[in-house]
SETI-161984 format. One record per residue (C-alpha): x, y, z. Coordinates in steps of 0.25 Angstrom, whole numbers, padded with zeros to 4 digits, always signed. Layout:
XYZ
...
This chain:
+0000+0000+0000
+0007+0013-0005
+0009+0025+0005
+0001+0034-0004
-0011+0024-0004
-0009+0023+0011
-0010+0038+0013
-0022+0038+0005
-0028+0027+0012
-0026+0033+0026
-0031+0046+0022
-0044+0040+0016
-0045+0032+0029
-0044+0044+0038
-0052+0053+0030
-0064+0044+0025
-0064+0032+0034
-0058+0023+0023
-0052+0010+0028
-0042+0002+0020
-0039-0013+0021
-0029-0022+0015
-0031-0034+0006
-0023-0043-0003
-0028-0033-0014
-0022-0021-0008
-0028-0010+0000
-0043-0008-0001
-0049+0005+0002
-0062+0002+0009
-0072+0013+0008
-0084+0013+0017
-0093+0024+0023
-0090+0027+0038
-0105+0024+0041
-0107+0012+0051
-0119+0007+0042
-0115-0004+0033
-0111+0001+0019
-0103-0005+0009
-0088-0001+0007
-0080+0000-0006
-0068-0009-0007
-0058-0006-0018
-0047-0016-0021
-0036-0012-0030
-0035-0026-0036
-0042-0029-0049
-0050-0041-0043
-0064-0038-0040
-0068-0038-0025
-0082-0040-0019
-0083-0030-0008
-0090-0035+0005
-0105-0033+0004
-0111-0023+0013
-0124-0015+0014
-0127-0002+0007
-0135+0004-0004
-0125+0008-0014
-0110+0005-0014
-0099+0002-0025
-0093-0009-0015
-0105-0018-0018
-0099-0021-0032
-0087-0028-0035
-0076-0017-0036
-0063-0019-0043
-0053-0007-0045
-0049-0009-0059
-0043+0005-0060
-0040+0016-0050
-0052+0023-0046
-0057+0035-0037
-0069+0031-0029
-0079+0041-0024
-0087+0033-0014
-0102+0036-0011
-0108+0038+0003
-0099+0045+0008
-0091+0048-0005
-0076+0045-0004
-0064+0044-0013
-0053+0035-0014
-0042+0041-0022
-0037+0032-0033
-0029+0037-0045
-0036+0036-0058
-0025+0036-0069
-0026+0044-0081
-0033+0057-0084
-0042+0055-0096
-0049+0066-0104
-0062+0063-0097
-0056+0065-0084
-0050+0078-0088
-0063+0083-0094
-0073+0079-0084
-0064+0082-0072
-0065+0097-0077
-0080+0097-0079
-0086+0087-0069
-0095+0098-0062
-0101+0102-0075
-0107+0088-0076
-0114+0089-0062
-0125+0098-0068
-0124+0094-0082
-0139+0091-0087
-0134+0081-0097
-0127+0073-0087
-0136+0076-0074
-0149+0072-0080
-0156+0068-0093
-0165+0057-0098
-0153+0048-0101
-0149+0049-0086
-0163+0045-0082
-0163+0033-0091
-0150+0028-0086
-0156+0028-0072
-0168+0021-0077
-0160+0010-0084
-0151+0008-0072
-0162+0007-0062
-0170-0002-0071
-0159-0012-0073
-0156-0012-0058
-0145-0018-0049
-0137-0014-0038
-0124-0007-0044
-0123+0004-0054
-0110+0010-0060
-0110+0023-0068
-0098+0024-0077
-0093+0038-0081
-0102+0043-0070
-0097+0057-0071
-0104+0066-0060
-0113+0054-0057
-0126+0059-0063
-0130+0045-0067
-0125+0038-0055
-0133+0048-0047
-0145+0043-0053
-0143+0028-0054
-0136+0026-0040
-0148+0026-0031
-0154+0014-0038
-0142+0005-0036
-0135+0000-0023
-0121+0003-0029
-0118+0015-0039
-0105+0019-0044
-0101+0030-0054
-0088+0029-0061
-0080+0040-0068
-0066+0043-0072
-0066+0058-0068
-0065+0061-0053
-0071+0075-0054
-0083+0069-0061
-0085+0060-0049
-0083+0071-0039
-0094+0079-0045
-0102+0066-0046
-0100+0064-0031
-0107+0077-0029
-0118+0073-0038
-0121+0060-0031
-0120+0067-0017
-0130+0078-0021
-0140+0067-0027
-0138+0060-0014
-0133+0047-0020
-0122+0045-0010
-0120+0030-0012
-0115+0030-0026
-0100+0029-0029
-0091+0036-0039
-0078+0030-0044
-0067+0036-0053
-0063+0026-0063
-0062+0024-0078
-0073+0018-0085
-0064+0007-0091
-0060+0003-0077
-0072+0003-0069
-0069-0001-0054
-0081-0010-0053
-0080-0026-0054
-0086-0034-0065
-0100-0038-0066
-0104-0029-0053
-0113-0018-0059
-0128-0018-0062
-0129-0005-0070
-0118+0004-0077
-0122+0017-0082
-0113+0027-0090
-0119+0040-0095
-0113+0050-0104
-0099+0045-0101
-0095+0035-0110
-0091+0044-0122
-0080+0049-0113
-0074+0035-0110
-0061+0034-0117
-0063+0019-0118
-0078+0017-0119
-0077+0002-0123
-0068-0001-0111
-0078+0007-0102
-0090-0001-0107
-0082-0014-0105
-0080-0010-0090
-0095-0007-0089
-0098-0021-0094
-0088-0027-0085
-0094-0021-0072
-0109-0024-0076
-0115-0037-0070
-0121-0046-0080
-0135-0040-0084
-0129-0026-0080
-0133-0014-0087
-0125-0003-0093
-0132+0010-0096
-0124+0020-0105
-0129+0034-0109
-0120+0041-0119
-0120+0050-0131
-0120+0043-0144
-0117+0048-0158
-0126+0046-0170
-0121+0036-0181
-0112+0043-0191
-0098+0047-0192
-0100+0062-0193
-0109+0063-0181
-0101+0054-0173
-0088+0061-0175
-0095+0075-0173
-0100+0072-0159
-0088+0065-0154
-0079+0076-0159
-0088+0086-0153
-0088+0080-0140
-0073+0078-0140
-0071+0092-0144
-0079+0097-0132
-0074+0086-0122
-0061+0079-0124
-0066+0068-0115
-0076+0063-0125
-0072+0050-0132
-0084+0046-0140
-0099+0045-0141
-0102+0033-0149
-0114+0029-0158
-0125+0021-0152
-0119+0009-0159
-0105+0013-0153
-0110+0013-0139
-0117+0000-0140
-0104-0006-0146
-0096-0002-0134
-0106-0008-0124
-0108-0021-0132
-0093-0023-0134
-0092-0022-0119
-0101-0034-0118
-0115-0027-0115
-0128-0029-0122
-0133-0015-0127
-0146-0008-0130
-0149+0006-0132
-0159+0012-0122
-0159+0026-0129
-0151+0033-0140
-0161+0044-0142
-0157+0054-0131
-0152+0067-0136
-0145+0078-0127
-0145+0092-0132
-0132+0099-0128
-0130+0114-0127
-0116+0116-0133
-0111+0127-0123
-0115+0119-0111
-0109+0106-0117
-0096+0113-0119
-0096+0120-0105
-0098+0107-0098
-0086+0101-0103
-0078+0114-0102
-0074+0113-0117
-0062+0123-0120
-0067+0135-0129
-0060+0131-0141
-0066+0117-0141
-0079+0122-0137
-0079+0131-0149
-0075+0120-0158
-0087+0112-0153
-0096+0123-0157
-0090+0124-0170
-0092+0110-0173
-0106+0110-0169
-0109+0123-0178
-0102+0115-0190
-0109+0102-0188
-0114+0095-0200
-0128+0092-0203
-0127+0078-0199
-0121+0082-0185
-0131+0093-0183
-0142+0082-0185
-0136+0072-0177
-0133+0081-0165
-0144+0092-0166
-0133+0102-0167
-0137+0117-0165
-0128+0129-0162
-0129+0127-0147
-0132+0112-0145
-0131+0098-0150
-0137+0085-0146
-0130+0072-0141
-0136+0058-0142
-0137+0049-0130
-0139+0034-0129
-0142+0025-0117
-0136+0011-0120
-0138-0001-0111
-0128-0012-0110
-0131-0025-0103
-0121-0035-0098
């Protein structure tokens, strides 16, 4: 056990009531509320072998799943919220982008509400089960809505600042039992076959490796589990596909790709999921100025975005209902079953 880790361990123990125990797999941070009532604890082992934690009572806790630390992660634990500082290697474009603008997403109407969010909640609750994970949770708007219906609810995101803002969202909504974990979507710190429902809303187009993320989602789902994806899609056609993806990247360098409906289905099916489309008709009208302000797009790039919209071809204008001040994006809700 390194001196640095010992220092962190002792500081955490003295400040937050953490207890540390030794096992053949290394030191295990045992995170538990100080309350005397029986509540589950979160045990994290640094080996790659899954560990079943001791079953205890409680309404909602990540420790009731199998937990495997497949990559370093920062844990923001619910009721009360706490942190275990673990380094997350690498600074990705999405982390840089969303680290700067996290607070803007707390009150963003396109993220905090919407018919697509209502539908995700309906689908998750209708499927049922005990455990739900929201991948690319951002500031936890989806987690806020689905968590009360499940015994264990976890939101995972790569960006610390988004999770910190999400913690405030959960606290204001009085959802204290949900947990927030910093981890990459391609290395989810959840063991195989342990989750009933996975949701991901308006995040996958930022994944550097969407195929790898979908494989991870399929891995953690139990047999019969449900994946609910909400994301933007581009209509068929090379011109409109290139236009919207180039425009998104010009506005926000963390954008990777919005796929066609067929493209999203292919990614999920390649991961081993049986897919169906719940809805592909949702259209969101975006005000260009607000859209650019939310991402804090530099002026030269914002000017270039407006220029491209003004010069859009007739095919692009029809596909995205382009006007001088707005355009529309298409959303789909895809279901993947294991």
